[in-house]
KERO-823440 format. One record per residue: residue number from 1; residue in one letter; chain; x, y, z of N, C-alpha, C, O in turn. Coordinates in Angstrom, 2 decimals. Layout:
REM KERO-823440
<node NUM "A" "A" <X Y Z> <X Y Z> <X Y Z> <X Y Z>>;
...
REM end
This chain:
REM KERO-823440
<node 1 "M" "A" <0.78 -1.27 0.11> <0.13 -0.10 -0.02> <0.76 1.12 0.14> <0.13 2.14 -0.15>>;
<node 2 "S" "A" <2.01 1.21 0.59> <2.96 2.36 0.50> <3.32 2.93 -0.84> <3.36 4.12 -1.16>>;
<node 3 "G" "A" <3.56 1.87 -1.56> <3.95 2.24 -3.13> <2.73 3.11 -3.79> <2.88 4.17 -4.40>>;
<node 4 "F" "A" <1.61 2.49 -3.54> <0.34 3.06 -4.14> <0.19 4.50 -3.63> <-0.15 5.43 -4.37>>;
<node 5 "E" "A" <0.48 4.63 -2.22> <0.23 6.07 -1.77> <1.23 7.03 -2.31> <0.94 8.21 -2.51>>;
<node 6 "Y" "A" <2.35 6.55 -2.53> <3.52 7.41 -2.98> <3.14 7.75 -4.37> <3.21 8.95 -4.66>>;
<node 7 "L" "A" <2.71 6.86 -5.38> <2.52 7.14 -6.70> <1.14 8.02 -6.73> <0.99 8.86 -7.62>>;
<node 8 "N" "A" <0.26 7.83 -5.84> <-0.82 8.78 -5.55> <-0.44 10.22 -5.42> <-0.81 11.08 -6.21>>;
<node 9 "S" "A" <0.32 10.42 -4.39> <0.99 11.77 -4.10> <1.67 12.38 -5.12> <1.50 13.58 -5.37>>;
<node 10 "Q" "A" <2.57 11.53 -5.85> <3.40 12.00 -6.88> <2.49 12.56 -8.13> <2.70 13.60 -8.75>>;
<node 11 "S" "A" <1.48 11.68 -8.34> <0.61 12.08 -9.36> <-0.24 13.48 -9.19> <-0.45 14.36 -10.02>>;
<node 12 "T" "A" <-0.67 13.40 -7.83> <-1.38 14.68 -7.37> <-0.50 15.90 -7.43> <-0.92 16.99 -7.82>>;
<node 13 "S" "A" <0.77 15.66 -7.02> <1.67 16.83 -7.20> <1.91 17.31 -8.66> <1.90 18.48 -9.01>>;
<node 14 "L" "A" <2.11 16.24 -9.43> <2.26 16.66 -11.04> <1.00 17.36 -11.58> <1.09 18.30 -12.37>>;
<node 15 "I" "A" <-0.13 16.89 -11.14> <-1.26 17.60 -11.73> <-1.39 19.06 -11.25> <-1.71 19.99 -11.98>>;
<node 16 "S" "A" <-1.09 19.16 -9.80> <-0.99 20.48 -9.32> <-0.02 21.43 -9.99> <-0.27 22.62 -10.22>>;
<node 17 "L" "A" <1.08 20.82 -10.27> <2.31 21.70 -10.93> <1.66 22.14 -12.47> <1.70 23.28 -12.94>>;
<node 18 "F" "A" <1.09 21.00 -13.08> <0.48 21.34 -14.36> <-0.50 22.42 -14.35> <-0.42 23.31 -15.20>>;
<node 19 "L" "A" <-1.37 22.42 -13.53> <-2.44 23.44 -13.35> <-1.90 24.88 -12.93> <-2.41 25.94 -13.29>>;
<node 20 "A" "A" <-0.81 24.75 -12.12> <-0.27 26.24 -11.74> <0.43 26.68 -12.96> <0.21 27.82 -13.35>>;
<node 21 "L" "A" <1.19 25.97 -13.58> <1.84 26.44 -14.94> <0.78 26.86 -16.02> <1.02 27.77 -16.82>>;
<node 22 "S" "A" <-0.36 26.20 -16.02> <-1.43 26.67 -16.94> <-1.95 27.91 -16.52> <-2.22 28.77 -17.37>>;
<node 23 "D" "A" <-2.14 28.13 -15.20> <-2.91 29.25 -14.72> <-1.84 30.53 -14.90> <-2.26 31.64 -15.24>>;
<node 24 "Q" "A" <-0.62 30.31 -14.69> <0.44 31.33 -15.04> <0.48 31.76 -16.55> <0.57 32.95 -16.88>>;
<node 25 "R" "A" <0.41 30.74 -17.42> <0.39 31.04 -18.76> <-0.74 31.93 -19.03> <-0.58 32.98 -19.65>>;
<node 26 "N" "A" <-1.96 31.53 -18.56> <-3.23 32.22 -18.73> <-3.21 33.53 -18.23> <-3.77 34.39 -18.91>>;
<node 27 "N" "A" <-2.68 33.85 -17.19> <-2.30 35.12 -16.50> <-1.46 35.96 -17.50> <-1.86 37.07 -17.85>>;
<node 28 "E" "A" <-0.41 35.49 -17.93> <0.42 36.24 -18.73> <-0.31 36.58 -20.05> <-0.09 37.70 -20.51>>;
<node 29 "S" "A" <-1.11 35.82 -20.70> <-1.83 36.32 -21.79> <-2.82 37.32 -21.46> <-2.92 38.35 -22.14>>;
<node 30 "M" "A" <-3.49 37.12 -20.58> <-4.53 38.16 -20.05> <-3.73 39.43 -19.86> <-4.19 40.45 -20.38>>;
<node 31 "K" "A" <-2.73 39.50 -19.26> <-1.83 40.76 -19.19> <-1.55 41.44 -20.40> <-1.75 42.64 -20.57>>;
<node 32 "N" "A" <-1.06 40.60 -21.29> <-0.84 41.09 -22.77> <-2.03 41.69 -23.40> <-2.02 42.76 -24.01>>;
<node 33 "F" "A" <-3.17 40.84 -23.20> <-4.48 41.27 -23.93> <-4.86 42.76 -23.16> <-5.12 43.80 -23.76>>;
<node 34 "S" "A" <-4.84 42.61 -21.96> <-5.21 44.06 -21.30> <-4.42 45.20 -21.69> <-4.91 46.32 -21.80>>;
<node 35 "C" "A" <-3.17 44.91 -21.91> <-2.32 46.13 -22.39> <-2.71 46.50 -23.91> <-2.78 47.68 -24.25>>;
<node 36 "I" "A" <-2.95 45.56 -24.71> <-3.29 45.90 -26.13> <-4.74 46.80 -26.06> <-5.00 47.85 -26.65>>;
<node 37 "F" "A" <-5.59 46.04 -25.16> <-6.94 46.60 -25.05> <-6.96 48.03 -24.63> <-7.79 48.84 -25.04>>;
<node 38 "G" "A" <-5.98 48.31 -23.76> <-5.89 49.70 -23.14> <-5.35 50.66 -24.14> <-5.61 51.86 -23.99>>;
<node 39 "V" "A" <-4.63 50.25 -25.13> <-4.11 50.99 -26.15> <-5.18 51.30 -27.27> <-5.27 52.44 -27.73>>;
<node 40 "F" "A" <-6.02 50.26 -27.70> <-6.84 50.49 -28.78> <-8.19 50.78 -28.32> <-8.97 51.14 -29.20>>;
<node 41 "L" "A" <-8.62 50.71 -27.14> <-9.82 51.14 -26.73> <-10.20 52.62 -26.85> <-11.30 52.95 -27.29>>;
<node 42 "P" "A" <-9.19 53.58 -26.41> <-9.47 55.04 -26.67> <-9.60 55.39 -28.03> <-10.49 56.15 -28.42>>;
<node 43 "I" "A" <-8.56 54.76 -28.94> <-8.68 55.02 -30.43> <-10.11 54.72 -30.99> <-10.80 55.48 -31.67>>;
<node 44 "T" "A" <-10.40 53.44 -30.55> <-11.70 53.04 -31.24> <-12.86 53.86 -30.72> <-13.79 54.11 -31.48>>;
<node 45 "F" "A" <-12.88 54.32 -29.42> <-13.84 55.16 -28.87> <-13.83 56.44 -29.68> <-14.89 56.90 -30.12>>;
<node 46 "L" "A" <-12.70 57.02 -29.89> <-12.76 58.37 -30.70> <-13.18 58.23 -32.12> <-13.84 59.13 -32.65>>;
<node 47 "A" "A" <-12.80 57.03 -32.86> <-13.18 56.76 -34.07> <-14.69 56.60 -34.13> <-15.31 57.12 -35.06>>;
<node 48 "S" "A" <-15.28 55.93 -33.26> <-16.62 55.79 -33.43> <-17.47 56.95 -32.97> <-18.62 57.14 -33.39>>;
<node 49 "L" "A" <-16.84 57.74 -32.09> <-17.59 59.14 -31.74> <-17.57 59.97 -32.93> <-18.60 60.53 -33.30>>;
<node 50 "Y" "A" <-16.46 60.08 -33.56> <-16.24 61.01 -34.60> <-16.93 60.46 -35.85> <-17.34 61.26 -36.69>>;
<node 51 "G" "A" <-17.05 59.28 -36.00> <-17.62 58.67 -37.27> <-19.06 58.68 -37.31> <-19.66 58.49 -38.36>>;
<node 52 "M" "A" <-19.73 58.93 -36.08> <-21.28 58.75 -35.96> <-21.99 60.12 -36.53> <-22.68 60.11 -37.55>>;
<node 53 "N" "A" <-21.74 61.19 -35.82> <-22.39 62.43 -36.14> <-21.33 63.66 -36.20> <-21.20 64.51 -35.32>>;
<node 54 "F" "A" <-20.68 63.60 -37.29> <-19.48 64.58 -37.45> <-19.95 66.07 -37.27> <-19.46 66.88 -36.47>>;
<node 55 "Q" "A" <-21.03 66.30 -38.19> <-21.52 67.62 -38.42> <-22.24 68.12 -36.99> <-22.31 69.34 -36.79>>;
<node 56 "E" "A" <-22.73 67.26 -36.07> <-23.35 67.68 -34.94> <-22.40 67.44 -33.72> <-22.87 67.52 -32.58>>;
<node 57 "M" "A" <-21.22 67.19 -33.92> <-20.39 66.97 -32.62> <-20.13 68.44 -31.95> <-19.82 69.47 -32.56>>;
<node 58 "F" "A" <-20.31 68.31 -30.73> <-20.19 69.46 -29.90> <-18.75 70.02 -30.05> <-17.78 69.26 -29.97>>;
<node 59 "G" "A" <-18.62 71.26 -30.25> <-17.36 72.00 -30.39> <-16.58 71.76 -31.49> <-15.45 72.23 -31.54>>;
<node 60 "I" "A" <-17.11 70.97 -32.57> <-16.36 70.77 -33.82> <-16.19 72.04 -34.58> <-15.17 72.16 -35.25>>;
<node 61 "D" "A" <-17.06 72.99 -34.55> <-16.84 74.26 -35.07> <-15.82 75.10 -34.49> <-15.40 76.06 -35.14>>;
<node 62 "H" "A" <-15.41 74.87 -33.42> <-14.43 75.60 -32.84> <-13.07 75.29 -33.26> <-12.79 74.14 -33.59>>;
<node 63 "E" "A" <-12.12 76.30 -33.28> <-10.74 76.06 -33.84> <-9.97 74.98 -33.16> <-9.09 74.36 -33.76>>;
<node 64 "Y" "A" <-10.28 74.73 -31.92> <-9.36 73.70 -31.13> <-10.45 72.69 -30.68> <-10.24 72.05 -29.65>>;
<node 65 "G" "A" <-11.49 72.51 -31.32> <-12.56 71.51 -30.81> <-12.09 70.10 -30.61> <-12.51 69.44 -29.66>>;
<node 66 "F" "A" <-11.16 69.58 -31.54> <-10.77 68.33 -31.44> <-9.75 68.12 -30.40> <-9.65 67.02 -29.85>>;
<node 67 "L" "A" <-8.91 69.23 -30.06> <-8.03 69.18 -29.03> <-8.65 69.20 -27.67> <-8.20 68.54 -26.73>>;
<node 68 "L" "A" <-9.70 70.00 -27.61> <-10.38 70.17 -26.42> <-11.09 68.73 -26.13> <-11.04 68.24 -25.00>>;
<node 69 "D" "A" <-11.65 68.18 -27.05> <-12.30 67.10 -26.68> <-11.26 65.93 -26.27> <-11.45 65.20 -25.30>>;
<node 70 "A" "A" <-10.12 65.82 -27.14> <-9.16 64.71 -26.69> <-8.57 65.10 -25.29> <-8.19 64.20 -24.54>>;
<node 71 "W" "A" <-8.47 66.38 -24.92> <-8.18 66.70 -23.35> <-9.07 66.12 -22.50> <-8.78 65.38 -21.55>>;
<node 72 "H" "A" <-10.30 66.48 -22.88> <-11.57 66.12 -21.99> <-11.50 64.65 -21.90> <-11.62 64.21 -20.76>>;
<node 73 "Y" "A" <-11.33 63.76 -22.85> <-11.37 62.29 -22.82> <-10.08 61.97 -22.01> <-10.17 61.10 -21.15>>;
<node 74 "G" "A" <-9.02 62.52 -22.18> <-7.73 62.16 -21.46> <-7.93 62.41 -19.98> <-7.51 61.61 -19.14>>;
<node 75 "G" "A" <-8.52 63.44 -19.69> <-8.83 63.76 -18.24> <-9.60 62.75 -17.56> <-9.33 62.39 -16.42>>;
<node 76 "H" "A" <-10.67 62.22 -18.31> <-11.53 61.16 -17.70> <-10.69 59.95 -17.56> <-10.83 59.30 -16.53>>;
<node 77 "R" "A" <-9.92 59.59 -18.35> <-9.20 58.37 -18.48> <-8.04 58.36 -17.17> <-7.82 57.40 -16.44>>;
<node 78 "D" "A" <-7.44 59.56 -17.10> <-6.38 59.74 -16.05> <-7.02 59.83 -14.61> <-6.36 59.50 -13.63>>;
<node 79 "S" "A" <-8.37 60.31 -14.52> <-9.03 60.37 -13.24> <-9.45 58.97 -12.98> <-9.41 58.56 -11.82>>;
<node 80 "D" "A" <-9.84 58.25 -13.88> <-10.39 56.86 -13.52> <-9.31 56.07 -13.00> <-9.41 55.44 -11.95>>;
<node 81 "F" "A" <-8.06 56.11 -13.85> <-6.82 55.45 -13.51> <-6.37 55.93 -11.95> <-5.98 55.10 -11.13>>;
<node 82 "Y" "A" <-6.45 57.10 -11.70> <-6.02 57.56 -10.37> <-6.95 57.05 -9.18> <-6.51 56.58 -8.14>>;
<node 83 "F" "A" <-8.32 57.22 -9.49> <-9.22 56.66 -8.43> <-9.03 55.03 -8.26> <-8.96 54.43 -7.19>>;
<node 84 "H" "A" <-8.96 54.49 -9.52> <-8.67 52.81 -9.37> <-7.49 52.51 -8.58> <-7.52 51.65 -7.71>>;
<node 85 "E" "A" <-6.36 53.24 -8.88> <-5.18 52.92 -8.30> <-5.27 53.14 -6.75> <-4.81 52.32 -5.95>>;
<node 86 "K" "A" <-5.89 54.31 -6.37> <-6.07 54.71 -5.00> <-6.90 53.73 -4.43> <-6.53 53.33 -3.33>>;
<node 87 "E" "A" <-8.01 53.19 -4.95> <-8.83 52.26 -4.32> <-8.14 50.85 -4.15> <-8.34 50.11 -3.19>>;
<node 88 "K" "A" <-7.31 50.60 -5.21> <-6.54 49.28 -5.13> <-5.49 49.43 -3.83> <-5.37 48.48 -3.06>>;
<node 89 "N" "A" <-4.85 50.50 -3.63> <-3.95 50.67 -2.66> <-4.49 50.73 -1.19> <-3.74 50.51 -0.24>>;
<node 90 "V" "A" <-5.78 51.03 -1.05> <-6.43 51.10 0.18> <-6.62 49.78 0.67> <-6.45 49.57 1.87>>;
<node 91 "K" "A" <-6.99 48.79 -0.18> <-7.11 47.33 0.29> <-6.24 46.79 0.66> <-6.36 45.62 1.02>>;
REM end
């Protein structure tokens, strides 16, 4: 019975090791995906926003309309990042 228990514990350890390595690989791929997502999401948002109603866009007739909108969206992004980081550090 001792040999069976030894093989059982070894196989359980190998399965645990395989699952841990698989989880680590998934975490790395999700990290890469979230970085790519963070780069392309604002670009996609601006393209969809300006692609829908270009004539009726608020501030588009102003000389610096696009720059003011980009500054506004960047401010929202930065404030969201700040508050999420602050919340993460509190926990």
